[in-house]
LOBA-230739 format. One line per field, with one value per atom (N, C-alpha, C, O): x, y, z; residue in one letter; atom name. Coordinates in pm, whole numbers. Each point is the difference from the previous one (the first is absolute). Layout:
N
xx = X,...
yy = Y,...
zz = Z,...
aa = a,...
at = CA,...
//
This chain:
116
xx = 88,-86,89,81,-99,85,-58,-120,220,-44,22,97,-169,21,101,-29,153,115,-13,59,-140,-8,-55,43,-138,-64,98,-5,94,96,125,68,-34,126,-27,-92,174,-19,46,102,-184,24,86,-11,88,68,-86,44,-170,-89,-140,-30,-50,-148,-77,54,-184,-93,-61,-2,-49,-73,-115,-25,-45,-104,45,-64,179,55,43,-27,93,32,-118,1,-102,-113,-88,-65,73,-69,71,-64,194,72,-17,-10,6,-17,-141,-29,-58,-140,-54,-92,151,-45,-10,44,-108,-17,139,90,-77,121,33,117,-216,32,79,90,-124,61,152,89,-66,142,78,113,-167,65,28,103,-199,21,113,81,-73,106,142,102,-105,130,31,114,-209,33,41,82,-129,50,133,57,-5,128,-19,94,-202,-14,19,32,-50,23,102,22,37,84,-90,-120,182,-83,-3,99,-209,-7,61,13,24,38,-123,-90,88,-121,49,107,-200,21,-43,-85,145,-38,-109,-38,-16,-91,-139,-41,-34,-137,-14,85,-190,-19,115,60,-36,114,-35,-111,216,-16,118,114,-151,107,59,-75,207,76,73,94,-135,60,105,-11,119,101,-76,-96,137,-63,-12,-91,195,12,-115,-33,-35,-116,-110,-66,45,-100,32,-92,208,35,-15,-55,98,-14,-136,-38,-43,-143,-75,-84,113,-62,42,-83,209,42,-79,-52,46,-72,-144,-55,-3,-147,-11,-90,176,4,22,-63,152,19,-121,-35,-27,-125,-116,-80,72,-92,21,-94,226,23,-15,17,-52,-29,105,-20,141,107,-26,-59,105,-19,105,99,-120,101,149,102,-105,125,77,123,-188,56,51,95,-160,26,141,59,-8,122,109,83,-73,105,-17,99,-233,-17,35,41,-50,57,149,54,5,144,46,100,-171,28,-22,78,-184,-36,89,40,-9,72,150,72,-21,129,20,-85,200,28,5,-26,59,14,-132,-3,-110,-123,-21,-83,154,-12,48,-45,141,47,-119,-1,-92,-112,-118,-72,50,-122,7,109,-228,-2,31,-20,70,19,-136,-85,63,-135,-18,97,-219,-45,-122,-69,52,-119,-123,0,-105,-136,-39,32,-104,-40,-89,7,-87,-88,87,-32,140,91,65,12,30,65,-106,36,-156,-91,-17,-9,5,-12,113,-20,150,117,-4,43,-94,0,-106,21,-128,-105,51,-20,86,58,101,5,74,105,-73,40,-146,-74,-64,1,-54,-53,111,-19,136,109,48,51,-68,46,-101,35,-155,-100,26,-69
yy = -115,112,124,15,72,119,114,25,37,102,135,12,85,134,70,46,-41,61,149,56,14,135,54,106,-178,38,-13,74,-170,-23,91,16,40,78,135,69,-29,148,102,-14,111,99,118,18,54,118,129,106,-124,123,-47,-118,221,-21,94,92,-119,79,113,-3,104,107,-44,64,-168,-55,-54,22,-94,-53,117,-5,108,112,82,35,-5,66,-90,55,-186,-88,23,23,-29,14,142,21,76,145,27,94,-172,34,120,63,-26,118,-47,-108,200,-20,20,61,-112,11,158,38,40,148,56,82,-124,47,-37,75,-194,-39,96,32,15,97,131,66,-37,123,-31,88,-202,-36,-1,32,-70,4,150,40,42,143,58,92,-135,54,-53,45,-151,-56,-102,-21,-42,-100,-136,-90,66,-143,16,109,-219,-6,17,-27,69,14,-143,-72,34,-134,-2,105,-217,-15,-43,-65,100,-31,-97,11,-106,-96,72,90,-133,63,-74,-108,159,-79,11,91,-191,-5,-47,-72,112,-23,48,-78,202,63,-26,25,-81,-34,68,6,45,64,-107,-76,65,-100,80,76,-94,64,-94,-122,191,-91,-65,58,-164,-81,75,-21,113,82,94,50,-18,91,-47,83,-211,-62,42,46,-58,38,155,47,26,145,46,90,-147,34,-30,79,-196,-37,104,38,4,96,135,61,-21,130,-13,92,-191,-26,17,68,-125,7,146,45,28,145,81,95,-124,78,-30,89,-208,-41,74,24,10,72,146,72,-21,133,88,121,-184,73,38,-79,196,44,-59,-52,58,-52,63,-67,196,71,-44,1,-37,-52,-138,-37,-38,-150,-34,-101,181,-34,-9,-89,180,5,-117,-60,18,-116,-125,-91,72,-111,-7,-99,205,-5,-34,-70,118,-42,-149,-66,14,-142,-94,-105,147,-98,46,-76,185,43,82,-1,72,92,-75,58,-186,-79,-1,-17,33,-8,118,-7,118,115,-31,61,-162,-39,-61,9,-67,-64,89,-16,111,90,89,37,-1,100,130,16,80,134,73,-11,83,60,110,67,-47,99,71,-50,167,86,-81,-65,72,-53,69,117,-192,51,127,80,-59,109,126,103,-110,111,43,116,-229,23,79,102,-147,71,143,86,-58,140,77,117,-171,74,25,106,-204,20,112,84,-85,100,132,94,-77,119,54,120,-209,42,56,101,-170,48,136,83,-55,125,107,106,-139,96,40,111,-208,36,100,71,-72,87,141,87
zz = -8,4,7,91,-190,-12,95,12,52,97,-59,-76,98,-43,88,111,-169,76,18,93,-185,5,131,45,19,125,116,98,-112,112,-14,101,-207,-16,52,-45,144,42,-107,-68,61,-99,75,121,-196,53,6,43,-91,-4,44,10,14,36,-92,-62,58,-84,78,123,-193,55,87,101,-134,75,140,103,-109,120,105,120,-181,81,58,118,-202,36,116,89,-102,103,132,103,-106,129,57,121,-216,54,36,75,-126,33,-68,51,-172,-82,-138,-37,-45,-148,-68,58,-178,-64,-31,-6,-11,-17,113,-19,136,138,-11,41,-98,-15,-79,36,-142,-85,84,-13,93,88,101,30,17,98,-69,60,-186,-70,-22,20,-60,-21,133,-2,119,126,46,99,-180,38,110,77,-64,104,-50,78,-211,-63,-111,-52,18,-120,-133,1,-105,-124,-53,7,-58,-67,-136,-63,18,-143,-80,53,-175,-80,-110,-59,41,-119,-124,0,-104,-127,-76,45,-158,-71,44,73,-122,43,148,52,7,139,95,76,-84,85,139,46,26,146,74,-46,165,79,84,62,-55,74,123,-24,136,121,61,-1,57,74,123,53,-16,105,136,80,-59,131,0,108,-222,3,94,62,-51,90,144,66,-13,133,13,100,-191,11,-7,75,-163,-9,125,42,20,117,115,82,-81,97,-22,94,-218,-24,38,60,-87,36,158,48,21,151,46,96,-166,41,-41,71,-177,-42,102,27,25,94,137,75,-47,113,-12,98,-225,-15,-64,-15,-25,-51,-156,-74,31,-139,-85,50,-177,-92,10,-14,38,16,124,-3,108,120,-5,69,-151,1,-63,37,-129,-55,90,-15,115,107,80,43,-15,91,-68,71,-207,-76,31,50,-80,22,137,16,86,135,21,69,-128,13,-72,51,-180,-87,-19,-65,113,-16,-131,-89,80,-110,-139,-105,114,-134,-70,-122,194,-79,-89,-91,114,-86,-148,-97,87,-141,-73,-123,180,-62,-23,-98,191,-6,-121,-44,-13,-100,67,121,-203,54,18,-89,197,19,-102,-36,-10,-94,66,88,-139,49,-45,-104,188,-57,-119,-23,-58,-130,5,-93,194,18,13,-59,133,13,-132,-38,-29,-133,-90,-59,49,-81,39,-87,214,52,-38,-30,26,-40,-147,-45,-35,-149,-29,-88,157,-27,37,-77,191,46,-97,-27,-26,-114,-119,-58,22,-125,29,-91,201,43,-13,-61,122,5,-136,-20,-79,-136,-72,-94,145,-78,26,-53
aa = m,m,m,m,a,a,a,a,e,e,e,e,d,d,d,d,t,t,t,t,e,e,e,e,d,d,d,d,r,r,r,r,t,t,t,t,p,p,p,p,r,r,r,r,d,d,d,d,y,y,y,y,v,v,v,v,t,t,t,t,s,s,s,s,d,d,d,d,q,q,q,q,v,v,v,v,s,s,s,s,d,d,d,d,v,v,v,v,a,a,a,a,g,g,g,g,v,v,v,v,e,e,e,e,r,r,r,r,v,v,v,v,a,a,a,a,l,l,l,l,r,r,r,r,e,e,e,e,w,w,w,w,v,v,v,v,r,r,r,r,a,a,a,a,g,g,g,g,l,l,l,l,l,l,l,l,p,p,p,p,k,k,k,k,p,p,p,p,q,q,q,q,w,w,w,w,t,t,t,t,g,g,g,g,g,g,g,g,r,r,r,r,g,g,g,g,v,v,v,v,i,i,i,i,a,a,a,a,k,k,k,k,w,w,w,w,p,p,p,p,r,r,r,r,v,v,v,v,a,a,a,a,l,l,l,l,k,k,k,k,i,i,i,i,a,a,a,a,a,a,a,a,f,f,f,f,v,v,v,v,r,r,r,r,g,g,g,g,q,q,q,q,r,r,r,r,e,e,e,e,l,l,l,l,g,g,g,g,f,f,f,f,g,g,g,g,l,l,l,l,q,q,q,q,d,d,d,d,i,i,i,i,r,r,r,r,a,a,a,a,r,r,r,r,i,i,i,i,v,v,v,v,a,a,a,a,a,a,a,a,f,f,f,f,g,g,g,g,n,n,n,n,r,r,r,r,v,v,v,v,l,l,l,l,k,k,k,k,m,m,m,m,l,l,l,l,a,a,a,a,e,e,e,e,p,p,p,p,h,h,h,h,s,s,s,s,p,p,p,p,r,r,r,r,v,v,v,v,q,q,q,q,n,n,n,n,r,r,r,r,k,k,k,k,k,k,k,k,k,k,k,k,t,t,t,t,a,a,a,a,k,k,k,k,k,k,k,k,r,r,r,r,a,a,a,a,k,k,k,k,r,r,r,r
at = N,CA,C,O,N,CA,C,O,N,CA,C,O,N,CA,C,O,N,CA,C,O,N,CA,C,O,N,CA,C,O,N,CA,C,O,N,CA,C,O,N,CA,C,O,N,CA,C,O,N,CA,C,O,N,CA,C,O,N,CA,C,O,N,CA,C,O,N,CA,C,O,N,CA,C,O,N,CA,C,O,N,CA,C,O,N,CA,C,O,N,CA,C,O,N,CA,C,O,N,CA,C,O,N,CA,C,O,N,CA,C,O,N,CA,C,O,N,CA,C,O,N,CA,C,O,N,CA,C,O,N,CA,C,O,N,CA,C,O,N,CA,C,O,N,CA,C,O,N,CA,C,O,N,CA,C,O,N,CA,C,O,N,CA,C,O,N,CA,C,O,N,CA,C,O,N,CA,C,O,N,CA,C,O,N,CA,C,O,N,CA,C,O,N,CA,C,O,N,CA,C,O,N,CA,C,O,N,CA,C,O,N,CA,C,O,N,CA,C,O,N,CA,C,O,N,CA,C,O,N,CA,C,O,N,CA,C,O,N,CA,C,O,N,CA,C,O,N,CA,C,O,N,CA,C,O,N,CA,C,O,N,CA,C,O,N,CA,C,O,N,CA,C,O,N,CA,C,O,N,CA,C,O,N,CA,C,O,N,CA,C,O,N,CA,C,O,N,CA,C,O,N,CA,C,O,N,CA,C,O,N,CA,C,O,N,CA,C,O,N,CA,C,O,N,CA,C,O,N,CA,C,O,N,CA,C,O,N,CA,C,O,N,CA,C,O,N,CA,C,O,N,CA,C,O,N,CA,C,O,N,CA,C,O,N,CA,C,O,N,CA,C,O,N,CA,C,O,N,CA,C,O,N,CA,C,O,N,CA,C,O,N,CA,C,O,N,CA,C,O,N,CA,C,O,N,CA,C,O,N,CA,C,O,N,CA,C,O,N,CA,C,O,N,CA,C,O,N,CA,C,O,N,CA,C,O,N,CA,C,O,N,CA,C,O,N,CA,C,O,N,CA,C,O,N,CA,C,O,N,CA,C,O,N,CA,C,O,N,CA,C,O,N,CA,C,O,N,CA,C,O,N,CA,C,O,N,CA,C,O,N,CA,C,O,N,CA,C,O,N,CA,C,O,N,CA,C,O,N,CA,C,O,N,CA,C,O,N,CA,C,O
//
């Protein structure tokens, strides 16, 4: 009887669904967490059926972020707490923080008005 070895082989990545399940949030929130520098950027597969592939450590970090959110910490405060919990080496994995989209839109609108 042939066994399916794919199910038993550990992967070096996890899917967005797996990360969002651990984090207890929708996938769109994961993108916000990446933008805030709380999670590593996922790699994307090419071609049809594009899939985000997250490093396995994203599961631990997402669970930590979820716990911090439940304690009432804001996204800006959590990055420092991740470093305190996981050490400075985690900074090599995390995405660089960016301003939230809403603020970027406000800046662009302000620039357009200034040009008028």
